[in-house]
Each structure stands twice: as structure tokens, then as C-alpha cells.
C-alpha positions, 0 to 999 in steps of 0.5 A: 500500500502506498504511504498515503499519509504523507501526501495527506499531511502535505495537502492539509498543511497547504490547505490550512494556510489558506484557512488561517489566512482567511479566518475572520475575514470572510466577506461572502457567505451563502446558503446551499440549496436553500438549507439554512444549515448549509453554509458556503464561503469563498474559503471552502471553494479555494481549499477545495480547488487546491486539494482536488488539484493536488489529487488530480496531479498526484493520483490522476486515475483516482475518483474524487468526491468533494463537497463543493466541486462534486464528483469526478468519476474515473471508474477507479477502486480508489475514491478520495473524499474531501470536505474543504471546511467542516464546520463552515458555520463556525468558520464563517462566524469567527469560531475556531472549531472547524477542520479540513478533512481528506479521506481515501476509500479503496472500494468501500473501505476507508484506508487513509485519512487526515483532519487538520484543525488550523486554529490549533495547529493540529494535524491528525492522520491515519492509515489502515493498520498503522495507527492514528497520529496528531502532529506525528505523535501516536494518539489513542481513544480514552480507556474510560469505560463508564459513560457517566465519566466522559464528555460526549459530542452530539452534532444536531441540525434543526429540520425545519421541514419536519419539526417532529423529526427534530423533536424525536431526535432530541428525546433520544439525545436527552436520554444520552445526556442523562447518561454521560458526564456532559455534552459537547457539540462543535458540529465539526471535525473538532469533535472527531479529533477529540474522540481520537485523542481521548478527550471525548468518549464518543461522537454521534450525528444523524445528519451528515454526508459521506465527506463528513465520515471517511477521514474521521472514521479511519482516524477514530478506528485507528485510535481504538474506537468502533465506528458505525451508523447511529444504530450500530450497523456498519457504514455502507460505502459500497459504490461511493460515487452513487452516495454523494447525496445520501444522508449518513449517520454515525456513532463512534466510541471505544467498544465498551462506551459504544455498546452502552450508547447503543443500549440507550439508542435502542431502548428509545 
């Protein structure tokens, strides 16, 4: 297997410079497809162009799914999945809890990924079977086995078109909150990084896309966690090109904490 980690580190370092240079200076903010939850800035587009260009230059035969640029289908078994700014609403409002994510699938399996947190000068990378690292230091998920002793991140968006769906989701969230030390939510790659390095015990989300998942999944798994959909089933990346518009859910935590969270979810 190629050493994809070094390539990912290099492009994330370059992308992070763009983010840091533009942070706090955003002049153009738009919403996508009329969805108030989905925000776009010129920085998303600039970082996307950089990363997609570097992938095309280095791996010209590989597929790419980029949140803003869309799909580049070259009928390859390798598919790069890019989120130029994860947590754009935070970024656009001058909140430093955002990240840049690049993941790689071989067929339906995440095999490499990286997350940059530009405001913290932290770069997380992982490759299948090689462990997870932050700034070249090995990281591990928490060893804590009691939910009541951990912080848990839960990302949630309001569903204006279906308020009952949001109300139902918050009822499950209430049960989770009552079973943990406390709740955190940046709704961004920051939460995944905190799980991978052991600061948080878990991260969950019921409204995400493929580019929100691939990079963080391989990092979190290599740090010692289980990564499934919200209800404990394996994430389905089969034919990823066809799933660019699909909704993804996730529930990730070390094995014992993951089992405890699933018990809460299935009880409700």
C-alpha cells in the first residue's frame, strides 16, 4: 500500500494556510440549496480547488468526491473524499472549531485519512493498520469505560421541514445526556479529533454526508474506537460515487462506551 499519509499531511498543511489566512475575514457567505444549515464561503471553494488539484496531479486515475466541486468519476477502486471546511458555520462566524478533512476509500473501505484543525495547529492522520497520529505523535481513544465519566459530542441540525423529526431526535439525545458526564457539540471535525485523542468518549450525528465520515472514521478506528451508523450497523460505502447525496449517520466510541450508547439508542 502506498504511504498515503504523507501526501495527506502535505495537502492539509497547504490547505490550512489558506484557512488561517482567511479566518475572520470572510466577506461572502451563502446558503446551499436553500438549507439554512448549509453554509458556503469563498474559503471552502479555494481549499477545495487546491486539494482536488493536488489529487488530480498526484493520483490522476483516482475518483474524487468533494463537497463543493462534486464528483469526478474515473471508474477507479480508489475514491478520495474531501470536505474543504467542516464546520463552515463556525468558520464563517469567527469560531475556531472547524477542520479540513481528506479521506481515501479503496472500494468501500476507508484506508487513509487526515483532519487538520488550523486554529490549533493540529494535524491528525491515519492509515489502515498503522495507527492514528496528531502532529506525528501516536494518539489513542480514552480507556474510560463508564459513560457517566466522559464528555460526549452530539452534532444536531434543526429540520425545519419536519419539526417532529427534530423533536424525536432530541428525546433520544436527552436520554444520552442523562447518561454521560456532559455534552459537547462543535458540529465539526473538532469533535472527531477529540474522540481520537481521548478527550471525548464518543461522537454521534444523524445528519451528515459521506465527506463528513471517511477521514474521521479511519482516524477514530485507528485510535481504538468502533465506528458505525447511529444504530450500530456498519457504514455502507459500497459504490461511493452513487452516495454523494445520501444522508449518513454515525456513532463512534471505544467498544465498551459504544455498546452502552447503543443500549440507550435502542431502548428509545
